C-alpha angles and dihedrals in degrees: 000000000000121000111217123178111234093234093062122097114223126192116241087230094058121116109205120191129216121287092019116146122204115186131209125308097006123151119214109186136183126349103346127166115193118192130223118292097012116145122207111189127209124303094012124137125213122187134350135238094272099037139102110208126187115189117184128213131305097008121154120214113187130209117296096014117138111206117182101013120157118283116267092235124119091218093062111108102178100283113169098252130159149241114199118191127183130213137303098016126149123211109188128205117319094354116148137205121182133212117243133268121236092253095096130014091319095246134111107200132201120180132209136301096015125152119208112186126210119309095006119145132208110194130216121292093013125149113215116182132208126298095016119158122197117186125217122310097002116143130203115200125220123296094015123146120215109182130208124305096012122152119203122192125221127290096017125149126204122201117229116277095017120139132212116199123227120279094021128140122211113195122227123278092023124145112210121202100150133050116281114224119244116258091016139119116231135181144155145066099304094021117237131183106257106172147340118288090237097158092050093049094049090049089054093055103262112152117247089242092056092045089054090048091052090045091054091052093049092048090052090056100042104034107046131084089224125105119267091251090055089048091053090051090052091051090053091050101038108032127073112255113254142147090255093052091049090050092050092050093047091048090056094046091051094052115122099174094043127250124282102252132125122276089258086087119056139181112054093007102062120178119249095261100045 
């Protein structure tokens, strides 16, 4: 049975699962579904009048967080869009996650086992994968894609429509306006891929041989004076075939904003001022 503090205001459209706890002075608005074991601490807000919110199981929403507020987009006119959140996520104090606009499929998605520290922001229409950690005061603009197992340092800012590949690490105080390669470490203003996230990959169970194979592919892309297309050809010829190499190559080929590498490499991977 749910435990709801009498000072909280709960929408008549809300569906609240068993073992949910809602602390004092919370506001639950609109069509909200809250899964088993989720805890919403005092002074938090979930949902808005036009939203559809689906919270999975065992999430923690800390005081002052606003989960499912309207998109910060001037084109939004109150369309009934969604925010769908998986299981076992933590939203620390004053973090925010917005519902979508109607420009895409109308859904902002957050996966499982993510940790959003204080004052972080997930913008409208974003796709956040599993096991993502965002440190304090980092902000992800609308329509961004942050794939699985990404770690983001504090005080980072992500331009709309940028992508971060799985297994990447973005160092604190970075400003990201191009796509960050999977399995890589990036930093700077503007952020550039500097190295392979070797430590992170080893911690996640990658073999040393596969880490070295990935490292070779990333170095080919970021270190040469060749074009990105020439780099991709070198990867095909010089790296051992693997699922991870295929994923890296496909990520680069799918980039629309360009990848975040220095101006030594051209073509798909434009520099920030080209």
